[in-house]
C-alpha positions in Angstrom: 32.7 66.6 -5.6 34.1 69.2 -3.1 35.3 72.0 -5.5 33.1 73.9 -7.8 34.8 76.7 -9.6 31.4 78.6 -9.9 30.7 78.5 -6.2 32.1 80.9 -3.6 34.6 79.5 -1.2 35.0 80.7 2.3 38.3 79.6 4.0 37.7 78.1 7.4 40.4 80.2 9.1 38.2 83.3 8.5 35.8 82.0 11.1 38.1 80.3 13.6 37.1 77.2 15.6 34.4 78.7 17.8 33.0 80.9 15.0 32.8 77.8 12.8 30.9 75.8 15.3 28.5 78.7 16.0 28.0 79.1 12.3 27.4 75.5 11.5 25.0 74.8 14.4 23.0 78.0 14.5 20.0 76.5 12.9 19.7 73.5 15.2 16.7 73.5 17.6 16.4 71.5 20.8 13.4 69.3 21.0 14.1 66.7 23.7 12.8 67.4 27.2 16.0 65.6 28.5 18.3 68.3 26.9 18.7 70.9 29.6 21.6 72.6 28.0 22.9 72.1 24.4 25.7 73.8 22.5 27.2 77.0 23.8 28.7 76.1 27.1 31.7 74.0 28.3 29.5 70.9 28.3 25.9 69.9 27.6 23.5 69.0 30.5 21.1 66.1 30.2 18.5 64.8 32.6 17.1 61.3 31.8 15.4 61.0 35.2 14.7 57.3 35.9 15.6 55.9 32.5 18.8 54.1 31.6 21.2 55.9 29.3 22.5 54.2 26.1 25.7 55.5 24.4 27.3 54.6 21.1 30.2 56.2 19.1 31.4 55.7 15.5 34.5 57.0 13.7 34.2 57.5 9.9 37.4 58.2 7.9 37.7 59.4 4.3 39.1 56.8 2.0 38.2 54.0 4.4 34.5 54.4 5.2 33.5 56.8 2.4 34.7 58.3 -0.8 33.7 61.8 -1.7 34.0 61.1 -5.4 30.4 59.8 -5.3 29.2 60.5 -1.7 27.6 64.0 -1.6 28.4 65.8 1.6 24.8 66.3 2.5 24.2 62.5 2.2 27.4 61.9 4.2 26.2 64.1 7.1 22.9 62.2 7.1 24.5 58.8 6.9 27.0 59.6 9.6 24.2 60.2 12.0 22.1 57.2 10.9 24.9 54.7 11.5 25.1 55.8 15.1 21.3 56.0 15.7 21.0 52.4 14.4 23.2 51.2 17.3 20.9 52.8 19.8 17.8 51.3 18.2 19.6 47.9 18.3 19.4 48.1 22.1 15.6 48.5 21.8 16.1 52.1 23.0 15.2 55.5 21.6 17.9 57.9 20.5 17.7 61.4 22.0 20.9 63.3 21.4 24.1 63.3 19.3 27.5 65.1 19.3 29.4 65.6 16.0 33.1 66.1 15.8 34.9 66.9 12.5 38.5 67.1 11.3 39.0 68.5 7.9 41.9 69.6 5.7 42.1 73.1 4.1 40.7 71.8 0.8 37.2 72.0 2.5 35.7 75.5 2.3 32.9 76.6 4.7 30.3 75.9 2.0 31.3 72.2 2.0 30.8 71.9 5.8 27.5 73.7 5.5 26.4 70.9 3.1 27.5 68.3 5.6 25.6 69.9 8.4 22.5 70.2 6.3 22.5 66.4 6.2 23.1 66.2 10.0 20.2 68.6 10.5 17.9 66.5 8.2 18.7 63.4 10.2 18.2 65.1 13.5 14.8 66.3 12.3 13.8 63.0 10.9 14.6 61.0 14.0 13.8 63.7 16.7 17.3 63.9 18.1 19.2 67.0 19.5 22.7 68.0 18.4 24.2 69.0 21.8 27.9 69.4 21.1 31.1 68.3 19.3 34.4 69.6 18.1 36.1 70.8 14.9 39.8 70.7 14.1 42.2 70.5 11.2 43.4 67.4 9.5 46.3 66.6 7.2 44.6 63.4 5.8 41.2 64.5 4.5 38.0 64.2 6.5 37.4 62.4 9.8 34.0 62.3 11.4 33.3 61.1 15.0 29.7 61.0 16.2 28.4 59.9 19.6 24.7 59.1 20.0 22.8 58.9 23.3 19.5 57.3 24.0 17.2 56.1 26.7 15.3 53.0 27.5 13.5 51.3 30.4 15.7 48.8 32.1 13.3 45.9 31.5 13.0 46.7 27.8 16.6 47.1 26.9 17.8 44.2 24.6 21.3 42.9 24.5 23.1 40.5 22.2 23.3 38.0 24.9 19.7 37.0 25.6 18.9 34.5 22.7 17.8 31.1 23.8 17.8 27.7 22.1 14.6 27.4 19.8 14.2 31.2 19.6 13.2 32.4 16.2 15.7 34.6 14.2 14.0 37.6 12.7 15.2 40.4 10.4 13.6 43.7 9.3 13.5 44.9 5.7 15.7 43.3 3.0 19.4 42.7 2.7 22.3 43.2 0.3 21.2 46.5 -1.3 23.8 48.8 0.3 26.7 46.6 -0.9 25.4 46.4 -4.4 24.7 50.1 -4.5 28.4 50.6 -3.6 29.4 48.3 -6.5 27.3 50.4 -9.0 28.9 53.6 -7.7 32.4 52.2 -7.9 31.8 51.0 -11.4 30.5 54.4 -12.5 33.5 56.1 -10.9 35.8 54.0 -13.0 33.8 54.8 -16.2 33.9 58.5 -15.3 37.7 58.4 -14.9 38.0 57.2 -18.5 35.3 59.5 -19.9 34.5 62.5 -17.7 31.8 63.6 -20.2 29.9 60.4 -19.5 26.9 60.9 -17.2 25.8 57.6 -15.5 22.2 56.5 -15.7 21.6 55.4 -12.1 17.8 55.3 -12.5 17.6 51.4 -12.7 19.7 51.2 -9.6 18.0 54.0 -7.6 16.9 51.7 -4.7 20.3 50.1 -4.1 22.2 53.4 -4.6 20.0 55.0 -2.0 20.5 52.1 0.4 24.3 53.0 0.2 24.2 56.8 0.1 21.1 57.5 2.3 20.3 54.5 4.6 17.7 54.8 7.3 17.9 53.5 10.9 15.0 51.3 11.9 13.4 53.4 14.7 10.1 52.3 13.2 10.9 48.6 14.0 11.5 49.5 17.7 8.1 51.3 17.7 6.4 48.4 15.8 7.7 45.8 18.3 6.4 47.9 21.2 3.0 48.2 19.4 2.8 44.4 18.7 3.9 43.7 22.3 6.8 41.6 21.1 9.8 41.4 23.4 13.0 40.5 21.5 15.4 38.3 23.5 18.5 39.5 21.7 19.1 42.2 19.0 21.9 43.7 16.8 22.0 46.0 13.8 23.3 44.7 10.5 26.3 46.9 9.8 28.9 44.3 8.9 26.8 41.7 7.1 24.3 39.1 8.2 26.8 36.3 8.8 29.0 38.4 11.1 26.0 39.6 13.1 24.5 36.1 13.5 27.9 34.9 14.9 28.0 37.9 17.3 24.5 36.8 18.6 25.6 33.1 18.8 28.8 33.9 20.7 27.2 36.4 23.1 24.2 34.2 23.8 26.0 30.8 23.9 23.8 29.3 21.2 24.0 27.9 17.7 21.8 28.9 14.7 20.1 27.4 11.6 19.7 30.1 9.0 17.6 29.2 5.9 18.9 30.5 2.6 15.5 30.6 1.0 14.1 32.8 3.8 16.7 35.7 3.3 14.7 38.7 2.1 16.0 40.2 -1.2 14.6 43.1 -3.1 14.1 42.4 -6.9 16.7 45.1 -7.7 19.3 43.2 -5.5 18.6 40.0 -7.4 18.9 41.6 -10.9 22.0 43.6 -9.9 23.6 40.4 -8.5 23.1 38.7 -11.8 24.6 41.7 -13.6 27.7 41.7 -11.4 27.8 37.9 -11.5 27.7 37.5 -7.7 25.5 35.2 -5.7 22.7 37.3 -4.1 22.7 35.1 -0.9 26.4 35.7 -0.5 25.8 39.5 -0.8 23.1 39.4 1.9 25.4 37.4 4.2 28.6 39.4 3.7 27.7 42.8 2.3 26.9 44.9 5.3 25.7 48.5 5.7 22.1 47.5 5.5 21.3 48.9 9.0 18.4 46.5 9.4 17.7 45.0 12.8 18.4 41.3 13.4 16.7 39.9 16.6 15.5 36.8 18.2 12.0 36.1 19.8 10.4 33.3 21.8 8.5 31.0 19.5 5.3 31.8 21.3 5.5 35.4 20.0 5.4 34.2 16.4 1.6 34.8 15.9 2.2 38.5 16.7 4.6 39.0 13.8 3.2 36.4 11.4 2.6 38.0 8.0 4.0 41.4 8.9 5.5 42.8 5.7 8.3 44.5 7.7 9.7 41.3 9.3 11.0 38.0 8.1 11.7 34.9 10.1 15.1 33.6 8.8 15.6 30.5 11.0 16.0 29.5 14.7 18.6 29.3 17.4 20.0 25.9 18.3 22.2 24.3 21.0 25.6 25.9 21.1 27.3 22.6 20.2 25.4 22.4 16.9 27.2 25.6 15.7 25.9 28.2 13.2 24.8 26.9 9.8 23.3 28.1 6.6 20.7 25.6 5.3 21.1 26.0 1.5 18.2 25.8 -1.0 19.2 22.2 -1.7 19.1 21.3 2.0 22.9 21.1 2.7 24.3 22.5 5.9 27.1 25.0 5.4 29.0 26.5 8.4 28.5 30.3 8.7 31.7 32.2 8.7 32.3 35.9 9.4 32.9 37.3 5.9 31.4 40.8 6.6 33.2 44.1 6.1 36.4 44.7 8.0 38.0 48.1 8.1 41.4 46.5 9.0 
């Protein structure tokens, strides 16, 4: 995906580190009032006045978190930003700035990095965040991406993983399992391509789940929706590692148990049909797949009328006494202990 014999290739050493950063970031505009100084000095200067600052960092490594055989660099730039912004929104905060650091080997020409930064720029524009700094260096092991996201929130509105109470309702945004199945489709087509490079895959039937993998979105809209509905989540987390893992994080941090109802898990029709095609259980995919970047949160039962019938939100179950533990209530009514089977980079 990186090399195209018909395209010009500009070696990175022609620009040098500072020239490279200047070139890649020249089209980025500052839009946040809190950004007093962005790229171009020894450090950025931010002023959040009386708001609390929220910070999150992610490291993405080629061959572990992404494969460039089917991940276009522009999509990778976009997704790299999204996975960080999602963590900010999971605190019920609003993302404001990011820094981007890259390490690349000499097989990456300037044009490849321009593609990556096009994706970063698209994400910054879509979510209204400023790129305020970062670093570039060389790598002997492919591409490494480190992004830090900053955000702000009012102290009384910030939501932690530790605030869920017994009898709170467990709620999720969107639908689950699509990103994992999109990855399965891409992996399958990669193997077919290896055998027959002339074969062009028809991804049209899988467009929704492939997009969930290659170009996910962070749920800033859900944070704004909850504000508009005057709903105050008691605990919240984003679904990066799979529903089961995230539920266990909430239970552990909040000292509660949970009953999750299998028949309530929201699944897109494409997820159901692809699960049948791959002969995998769709509920298991939703529980263990990860990378959906939906928001999972708890609310007091009295807030239920405010979200009832909202197409963006699904009540999955409720929190219980800690001693009851975390269970999946299957479609036939049996109680199955929830175990953390989400994605693990180690």
